[in-house]
ROSE-4610 file (N, C-alpha, C; in Angstrom, 1 decimal, always signed):
// ROSE-4610
residu = [M/M/M/R/R/R/H/H/H/Q/Q/Q/I/I/I/A/A/A/G/G/G/R/R/R/R/R/R/L/L/L/H/H/H/R/R/R/S/S/S/T/T/T/S/S/S/Q/Q/Q/R/R/R/K/K/K/A/A/A/L/L/L/F/F/F/R/R/R/S/S/S/L/L/L/I/I/I/T/T/T/E/E/E/L/L/L/F/F/F/R/R/R/H/H/H/E/E/E/R/R/R/I/I/I/E/E/E/T/T/T/T/T/T/E/E/E/A/A/A/K/K/K/A/A/A/K/K/K/A/A/A/I/I/I/R/R/R/G/G/G/D/D/D/A/A/A/E/E/E/K/K/K/L/L/L/I/I/I/T/T/T/L/L/L/A/A/A/K/K/K/R/R/R/G/G/G/D/D/D/L/L/L/H/H/H/A/A/A/R/R/R/R/R/R/L/L/L/A/A/A/S/S/S/E/E/E/T/T/T/I/I/I/L/L/L/D/D/D/P/P/P/E/E/E/V/V/V/T/T/T/K/K/K/Q/Q/Q/L/L/L/F/F/F/E/E/E/K/K/K/L/L/L/G/G/G/P/P/P/R/R/R/Y/Y/Y/K/K/K/E/E/E/R/R/R/P/P/P/G/G/G/G/G/G/Y/Y/Y/T/T/T/R/R/R/L/L/L/F/F/F/K/K/K/V/V/V/G/G/G/P/P/P/R/R/R/L/L/L/G/G/G/D/D/D/A/A/A/A/A/A/P/P/P/I/I/I/V/V/V/I/I/I/L/L/L/E/E/E/L/L/L/V/V/V/D/D/D/R/R/R/E/E/E/A/A/A/A/A/A]
num = [1/1/1/2/2/2/3/3/3/4/4/4/5/5/5/6/6/6/7/7/7/8/8/8/9/9/9/10/10/10/11/11/11/12/12/12/13/13/13/14/14/14/15/15/15/16/16/16/17/17/17/18/18/18/19/19/19/20/20/20/21/21/21/22/22/22/23/23/23/24/24/24/25/25/25/26/26/26/27/27/27/28/28/28/29/29/29/30/30/30/31/31/31/32/32/32/33/33/33/34/34/34/35/35/35/36/36/36/37/37/37/38/38/38/39/39/39/40/40/40/41/41/41/42/42/42/43/43/43/44/44/44/45/45/45/46/46/46/47/47/47/48/48/48/49/49/49/50/50/50/51/51/51/52/52/52/53/53/53/54/54/54/55/55/55/56/56/56/57/57/57/58/58/58/59/59/59/60/60/60/61/61/61/62/62/62/63/63/63/64/64/64/65/65/65/66/66/66/67/67/67/68/68/68/69/69/69/70/70/70/71/71/71/72/72/72/73/73/73/74/74/74/75/75/75/76/76/76/77/77/77/78/78/78/79/79/79/80/80/80/81/81/81/82/82/82/83/83/83/84/84/84/85/85/85/86/86/86/87/87/87/88/88/88/89/89/89/90/90/90/91/91/91/92/92/92/93/93/93/94/94/94/95/95/95/96/96/96/97/97/97/98/98/98/99/99/99/100/100/100/101/101/101/102/102/102/103/103/103/104/104/104/105/105/105/106/106/106/107/107/107/108/108/108/109/109/109/110/110/110/111/111/111/112/112/112/113/113/113/114/114/114/115/115/115/116/116/116/117/117/117/118/118/118/119/119/119/120/120/120/121/121/121]
x = [+76.8/+76.6/+77.9/+78.2/+79.4/+79.5/+78.7/+78.6/+79.7/+80.2/+81.2/+82.5/+82.5/+83.7/+84.4/+85.5/+85.8/+87.1/+87.6/+88.7/+88.5/+89.5/+89.9/+91.0/+90.8/+91.7/+92.5/+92.0/+92.7/+93.4/+92.9/+93.2/+94.7/+95.0/+96.3/+96.5/+97.7/+97.6/+97.7/+97.7/+97.9/+99.3/+100.4/+101.7/+101.8/+101.4/+101.7/+100.9/+99.6/+98.7/+99.2/+99.8/+100.2/+101.4/+102.3/+103.6/+103.2/+102.1/+101.9/+101.0/+100.2/+99.8/+100.7/+101.8/+102.9/+103.5/+104.0/+104.7/+103.8/+102.9/+101.7/+101.7/+101.4/+101.3/+102.8/+103.8/+105.0/+105.5/+104.9/+105.3/+104.2/+103.1/+102.0/+102.5/+103.1/+103.7/+105.0/+106.0/+107.0/+106.7/+106.0/+105.7/+104.3/+103.7/+102.4/+101.2/+101.5/+100.7/+101.2/+100.3/+100.6/+99.6/+100.0/+99.0/+99.0/+97.6/+97.5/+96.2/+95.6/+94.3/+93.5/+92.2/+91.1/+91.0/+91.0/+91.0/+92.3/+93.1/+94.5/+94.1/+94.0/+93.8/+92.7/+91.7/+90.3/+90.8/+91.6/+92.0/+93.0/+94.0/+95.0/+94.3/+93.5/+92.8/+92.8/+91.8/+91.4/+92.7/+93.8/+95.0/+95.9/+96.1/+96.8/+96.4/+95.0/+94.4/+94.4/+94.5/+94.8/+96.2/+97.1/+98.6/+98.6/+98.0/+98.1/+97.3/+96.4/+95.8/+97.1/+97.7/+98.7/+99.8/+100.2/+101.1/+100.7/+99.5/+98.8/+98.8/+98.8/+99.1/+100.7/+101.5/+103.0/+103.6/+103.3/+104.0/+105.0/+105.5/+106.7/+105.6/+104.7/+104.0/+103.3/+102.8/+102.2/+103.4/+104.6/+105.6/+105.9/+106.0/+106.6/+105.3/+104.0/+103.0/+102.9/+103.3/+103.2/+104.6/+105.7/+106.9/+106.6/+105.5/+105.3/+104.9/+104.1/+103.6/+104.5/+105.2/+105.8/+107.2/+107.9/+109.0/+110.1/+110.3/+111.6/+111.5/+112.5/+112.4/+112.5/+113.1/+113.0/+111.2/+110.3/+109.4/+108.4/+108.8/+108.0/+108.3/+109.6/+110.2/+109.4/+109.1/+108.7/+107.1/+106.7/+105.1/+104.7/+105.5/+105.8/+106.0/+107.1/+107.4/+106.8/+106.3/+105.8/+104.2/+103.8/+102.4/+101.6/+101.9/+101.3/+100.7/+101.7/+101.6/+100.7/+100.9/+100.2/+98.5/+98.2/+96.9/+96.2/+97.0/+96.7/+95.1/+94.7/+93.6/+92.3/+92.8/+91.7/+91.3/+89.9/+89.4/+89.4/+89.7/+89.6/+89.7/+89.7/+89.4/+90.8/+91.9/+93.2/+93.6/+92.8/+93.3/+92.1/+92.5/+91.3/+91.6/+90.7/+91.0/+90.5/+91.7/+91.2/+91.2/+89.9/+89.8/+90.6/+91.6/+92.4/+91.8/+91.5/+90.7/+91.4/+91.0/+91.3/+93.1/+93.6/+95.0/+94.9/+95.9/+96.0/+95.9/+96.8/+96.9/+95.9/+95.1/+93.9/+92.7/+92.9/+91.7/+91.0/+91.9/+91.8/+91.7/+90.8/+90.3/+92.0/+92.2/+93.4/+92.9/+93.7/+93.3/+94.6/+94.7/+95.5/+95.2/+96.0/+95.4/+96.5/+96.1/+97.2/+96.4/+97.3/+96.9/+96.2/+95.4/+94.8/+95.6/+95.6/+96.7/+98.1/+98.4/+99.6/+100.5/+101.7/+102.6/+102.8/+102.6/+102.7/+104.3/+104.2/+105.9/+106.2]
y = [+124.0/+122.4/+121.9/+120.7/+119.8/+118.8/+118.8/+117.8/+117.8/+116.6/+116.1/+116.5/+116.6/+117.1/+115.8/+115.2/+113.8/+114.3/+113.6/+113.5/+114.5/+114.5/+115.3/+116.0/+117.1/+118.3/+118.8/+118.3/+118.4/+119.7/+120.9/+122.2/+122.4/+121.4/+122.0/+122.1/+122.8/+123.1/+121.5/+121.5/+120.5/+119.6/+120.4/+119.9/+119.1/+119.8/+119.4/+118.1/+118.3/+116.8/+115.7/+116.0/+114.7/+114.3/+115.3/+114.8/+114.0/+114.5/+113.8/+112.5/+112.2/+111.2/+110.2/+110.5/+109.5/+109.2/+110.0/+109.4/+108.5/+108.7/+108.0/+106.6/+106.6/+105.4/+104.4/+105.0/+104.4/+104.0/+104.6/+104.1/+102.9/+103.2/+101.9/+100.7/+100.6/+99.3/+99.1/+99.9/+99.7/+98.9/+99.5/+98.8/+98.1/+98.0/+97.2/+97.6/+98.7/+99.5/+101.0/+102.0/+103.1/+103.6/+104.6/+105.4/+106.6/+107.4/+108.7/+109.0/+110.3/+111.0/+109.9/+109.9/+109.3/+109.9/+111.0/+111.8/+111.2/+111.7/+111.2/+109.5/+108.8/+107.3/+107.2/+107.7/+107.5/+108.0/+109.1/+109.6/+108.8/+108.3/+107.2/+106.0/+105.4/+104.0/+103.7/+104.5/+104.0/+103.9/+104.9/+104.9/+103.6/+103.5/+102.0/+100.9/+100.8/+99.6/+99.5/+100.5/+100.7/+100.2/+100.6/+100.1/+98.7/+98.0/+96.5/+95.9/+96.5/+95.5/+95.6/+96.9/+96.9/+96.0/+95.8/+94.8/+93.2/+93.2/+91.8/+91.4/+92.6/+92.4/+92.2/+93.0/+92.5/+92.8/+93.3/+93.4/+94.8/+95.3/+96.4/+97.6/+97.8/+98.8/+99.1/+98.1/+98.3/+98.6/+98.0/+98.5/+100.1/+100.6/+101.8/+102.7/+102.1/+103.2/+103.2/+102.0/+102.3/+103.2/+103.0/+103.8/+105.3/+105.8/+107.2/+107.7/+107.0/+107.1/+106.9/+105.7/+105.1/+106.0/+106.5/+107.0/+106.4/+105.1/+104.5/+103.5/+102.8/+101.7/+100.6/+100.2/+99.0/+98.8/+99.8/+99.3/+99.1/+99.8/+99.2/+97.6/+97.2/+96.0/+95.1/+95.7/+94.7/+94.6/+95.6/+95.8/+94.4/+94.6/+93.6/+92.1/+91.9/+90.9/+90.2/+90.9/+90.2/+90.5/+91.9/+91.9/+91.4/+91.9/+91.4/+89.7/+88.9/+87.5/+86.9/+88.0/+87.5/+87.9/+89.0/+89.1/+89.0/+87.7/+87.5/+86.8/+86.1/+85.7/+86.6/+87.5/+88.3/+89.3/+89.6/+90.4/+92.0/+92.2/+93.7/+93.8/+95.0/+95.2/+94.6/+95.1/+94.9/+95.8/+96.7/+97.7/+97.4/+97.8/+97.8/+99.2/+99.9/+100.8/+100.6/+100.7/+100.5/+102.1/+102.4/+103.6/+103.4/+104.4/+104.2/+105.3/+106.4/+107.5/+108.7/+109.6/+111.1/+111.5/+112.3/+112.9/+113.8/+113.7/+114.5/+115.7/+116.3/+117.8/+118.5/+117.8/+118.4/+117.7/+116.4/+115.5/+115.2/+115.2/+114.6/+113.0/+112.4/+111.1/+110.3/+109.4/+108.7/+107.2/+107.0/+105.4/+104.7/+103.1/+102.6/+101.9/+102.2/+101.9/+100.6/+99.4/+98.4/+97.6/+96.7/+95.7/+94.4/+94.1/+92.9/+91.6/+90.4/+89.3/+89.7/+90.8/+91.2/+90.2/+90.0/+89.1/+89.7/+89.0/+89.6/+89.7/+91.0/+91.8/+91.1]
z = [+86.2/+85.8/+85.5/+86.0/+85.6/+84.5/+83.7/+82.8/+82.1/+81.9/+81.1/+81.8/+83.0/+83.7/+84.5/+83.8/+84.6/+85.5/+86.3/+87.0/+88.3/+88.9/+90.2/+90.0/+90.3/+90.2/+91.5/+92.8/+94.1/+94.1/+93.5/+93.8/+93.6/+92.4/+91.6/+90.4/+89.7/+88.6/+87.6/+86.3/+85.7/+85.7/+85.6/+85.8/+87.5/+88.6/+89.7/+89.9/+89.2/+89.5/+88.8/+87.6/+86.7/+87.5/+87.8/+88.8/+90.2/+90.7/+92.2/+91.5/+90.7/+90.1/+89.9/+88.8/+88.6/+89.8/+90.7/+91.8/+92.7/+92.8/+93.8/+93.0/+92.0/+90.9/+90.9/+90.8/+90.7/+92.3/+93.4/+94.7/+95.0/+94.8/+94.7/+94.1/+92.9/+92.1/+93.1/+93.8/+94.0/+95.4/+96.2/+97.6/+97.6/+96.5/+96.6/+97.6/+98.2/+99.2/+99.4/+99.9/+100.3/+100.7/+101.7/+102.7/+102.1/+101.8/+101.3/+101.6/+101.2/+101.5/+100.6/+101.1/+100.4/+98.9/+98.5/+97.5/+96.5/+97.1/+96.3/+95.7/+96.5/+96.3/+95.5/+95.6/+94.5/+93.2/+93.1/+91.7/+91.0/+91.7/+91.1/+90.8/+91.5/+91.3/+90.0/+89.2/+87.9/+86.9/+86.9/+86.2/+86.6/+88.0/+88.2/+87.9/+87.7/+87.3/+85.7/+84.8/+83.5/+83.5/+84.0/+84.0/+83.8/+85.3/+85.6/+84.2/+83.6/+82.3/+81.0/+81.1/+80.2/+80.4/+81.6/+82.1/+81.8/+81.8/+81.4/+79.8/+78.9/+77.7/+77.5/+77.8/+78.1/+76.8/+75.8/+74.5/+74.6/+73.7/+73.8/+73.6/+72.9/+73.0/+74.5/+75.0/+76.3/+77.5/+77.2/+78.1/+77.8/+76.4/+76.3/+76.7/+76.6/+77.2/+78.7/+79.4/+80.9/+81.3/+80.4/+80.9/+80.9/+80.3/+80.2/+81.4/+82.4/+83.5/+84.8/+84.8/+85.8/+85.7/+86.8/+86.8/+86.6/+87.4/+87.7/+86.7/+86.0/+84.9/+85.8/+87.0/+88.0/+88.0/+88.7/+88.9/+87.6/+86.4/+85.1/+84.8/+84.8/+84.9/+85.9/+87.1/+88.2/+87.7/+87.3/+86.9/+85.7/+84.8/+83.4/+84.0/+84.8/+85.3/+86.4/+87.3/+88.5/+88.6/+88.6/+88.6/+87.4/+86.3/+85.1/+84.9/+85.1/+85.4/+86.6/+87.8/+89.0/+88.6/+88.1/+87.7/+86.3/+85.7/+84.4/+84.4/+85.1/+85.1/+85.9/+86.3/+87.2/+86.2/+86.1/+85.2/+85.3/+86.8/+87.0/+88.6/+89.3/+90.6/+91.2/+90.8/+91.2/+92.4/+92.9/+94.2/+95.1/+96.6/+97.4/+98.1/+99.1/+99.9/+101.2/+102.3/+103.5/+104.3/+104.9/+105.7/+107.1/+107.2/+108.2/+109.4/+109.1/+109.9/+109.6/+110.5/+110.0/+110.5/+109.8/+109.7/+110.9/+111.9/+112.9/+113.0/+111.6/+111.5/+110.9/+110.0/+109.5/+109.3/+109.9/+110.0/+108.5/+107.4/+106.2/+106.3/+105.5/+105.7/+104.9/+105.7/+105.3/+104.9/+103.7/+103.6/+103.3/+103.0/+102.6/+101.2/+100.3/+98.8/+98.5/+98.3/+98.2/+97.1/+96.4/+95.5/+96.1/+95.6/+95.9/+95.6/+96.5/+96.5/+96.2/+97.0/+97.3/+98.2/+98.0/+98.7/+100.0/+101.1/+102.7/+102.9/+103.4/+103.4/+105.0]
């Protein structure tokens, strides 16, 4: 039985999984849209939304907590200066998933994870 076992392990060790999640979240905030597998997107979705909530707070402690996860200081700055104010009035639900289809090599389901109300590129 899997009682009280939260999170997705994705067949990786803890350090590999943390590094993967940190890099995916950093790239999501850098480009405001990433294409990845459905399992990875669903795994990082909650963490990304919590970081946006921290950016809405905008204080120094929130910035330091966010910089523990985000790898690039420029992306942290962008999160707090652009994304935080953009979602100030929104109570949650900052990301959305679009199913693209299966990947050619192994038929893994591919999705696009993007921020809601993102600026068109």
